[in-house]
N, C-alpha and C positions, 0 to 999 in steps of 0.2 A: 480604532473602531468608533471613535467619536460618540455623539449623542444618539443612542438608540431609543426608539419609542418604548414606553413601558409595556409590559405584557398585558394583553387584552384577552381574557379567556373567551370572550364572545366574538373574537375577530373572525372574519370571513376572508377567504383568499382574495388578495387585492387584484389578481389577474382574472379569475373566473367566477368569483363570488361563492364558491362552494364552502360548506361548513365543516367538512371532514378534514381537520387539520391535526397533524402530528406535531408534538412538541417534545424537544429534548433539551435538558439542561447541560451546559458545559461550564465548568468552573475555571477560575483563573489559572492559567498555566497549562490547561488541557491542550493537547494537539488535536486538531480536528480537520476533516476534509470539507472545504466549502467549494463553491463554484470556481474560486480562484486557485484552488490547489490546497496543499497542506498548509496549515496556519496555526501558530501558537499565539494566543492573545493574553492580554494582561487584565482582563475584566471577566466577570461572570456574564453569561448571556444565554438566551434561549434560541435554539434553532427551530424555526417553524417551517412546516412542509405540507403543501396541499396534496392530498392523496388522489385527487382527480387529475390535475394538470401538471403536477410535480414542481410547481413554482415554489421557491424557498425564500425566506427572509429571516432577519434577526430581530429580536426584541430583548429589552433589558428585564431582568427579574424585578419583581415588585420592590424588594428590599434595596435595590440599587438607588432608588429615589433618596434614601436616607444619606447616601454617601456622595451623590453627584452634585 
């Protein structure tokens, strides 16, 4: 999952610019469904989702900066 950008609570959708963004935390080892299918990852991450256009992206939790 490489270097994810840190969580930005003021982020707008990078596709449509809308501000209504859903955020869900996923912990290390969680299995989750992303656009590529079911995936188990070895880091904590935040799944961001635009409620207007349905675009999704990942960001790193703020505390990941301490470990990365």
